[in-house]
C-alpha positions as CSV (number, residue, x, y, z in Angstrom):
1,R,5.5,-17.2,-16.3
2,V,6.9,-16.4,-12.9
3,A,3.6,-15.1,-11.6
4,G,1.8,-18.2,-12.9
5,T,4.4,-20.5,-11.3
6,L,4.2,-18.7,-7.9
7,K,0.4,-18.8,-8.0
8,A,0.4,-22.5,-8.7
9,L,2.9,-23.2,-5.9
10,P,1.2,-25.5,-3.3
11,L,1.6,-24.3,0.3
12,R,0.6,-26.6,3.1
13,L,-0.4,-24.7,6.2
14,L,0.0,-26.7,9.5
15,R,-1.7,-24.2,11.8
16,P,-2.3,-20.5,12.1
17,R,0.3,-18.3,13.8
18,P,-0.5,-16.7,17.2
19,L,-2.6,-13.6,17.0
20,A,0.3,-11.5,18.4
21,E,2.2,-12.3,15.2
22,A,-0.7,-11.8,12.9
23,I,-1.5,-8.1,13.6
24,S,0.7,-5.3,12.3
25,S,0.7,-2.4,14.7
26,A,3.9,-0.6,13.9
27,G,6.5,-0.2,11.1
28,G,6.2,0.5,7.4
29,V,7.3,3.2,5.0
30,C,8.2,6.5,6.7
31,F,6.0,9.5,5.9
32,D,9.1,11.4,5.0
33,E,9.6,9.0,2.0
34,L,6.1,9.9,0.6
35,D,4.9,12.9,-1.2
36,D,1.4,14.4,-0.7
37,T,-0.2,11.8,-3.0
38,L,1.4,8.9,-1.0
39,M,3.9,8.2,-3.8
40,L,7.4,7.1,-2.9
41,R,9.7,10.0,-3.6
42,T,12.5,7.6,-4.7
43,Q,10.3,5.3,-6.8
44,P,7.9,7.3,-9.1
45,G,4.7,5.3,-9.7
46,V,4.9,3.4,-6.5
47,F,2.2,4.4,-4.0
48,C,1.6,3.3,-0.4
49,A,-1.5,3.1,1.6
50,G,-2.9,1.5,4.7
51,E,-0.6,-0.6,6.8
52,M,2.2,-0.1,4.4
53,I,2.7,3.3,6.0
54,D,4.6,3.7,9.3
55,W,2.1,4.6,11.9
56,E,1.6,3.0,15.2
57,A,-2.1,2.3,15.8
58,P,-4.1,-0.5,17.3
59,T,-6.2,-2.7,15.0
60,G,-9.8,-1.5,14.8
61,G,-12.1,1.1,13.5
62,Y,-9.7,4.1,13.5
63,L,-7.0,2.1,11.7
64,L,-9.6,0.8,9.1
65,T,-10.7,4.4,8.5
66,A,-7.1,5.5,7.9
67,C,-6.5,2.5,5.6
68,F,-9.6,3.4,3.5
69,A,-8.8,7.1,3.4
70,S,-5.1,6.6,2.4
71,G,-6.2,4.0,-0.1
72,R,-8.6,6.4,-1.7
73,I,-5.9,9.1,-1.9
74,A,-3.2,6.8,-3.2
75,G,-5.6,5.1,-5.7
76,A,-6.7,8.3,-7.2
77,A,-3.2,9.6,-7.4
78,A,-2.0,6.3,-9.0
79,A,-4.7,6.5,-11.6
80,A,-3.8,10.1,-12.4
81,W,-0.1,9.2,-12.5
82,A,-0.7,6.3,-14.9
83,A,-2.9,8.5,-17.2
84,R,0.0,11.1,-17.4
85,Q,2.3,8.3,-18.5
86,V,0.1,7.7,-21.5
87,D,-0.7,11.4,-22.1
88,P,1.8,13.8,-20.4
89,A,-0.6,16.8,-21.1
90,R,-3.0,15.5,-18.5
91,A,-3.5,17.6,-15.4
92,T,-2.0,16.6,-12.1
93,P,-4.4,15.2,-9.4
């Protein structure tokens, strides 16, 4: 019910924010907090990818490549983690 209420909440946008506020170029989850599969060490089952990770990079092609690559790693690991929750005998990624 909460999700449905939030999705139905009307938001009236007056104008876009300045570009300097719209682009993330630093900050995020520290690499030390992630394991090799990009799962949070303190929150099993929570995976990070893309601009969620703390790296400083300008917006553009290299950042997009890193987002896609980390998304692939985290996505595959999340699927394997979820499968192990259903069947603990499943192999690790």
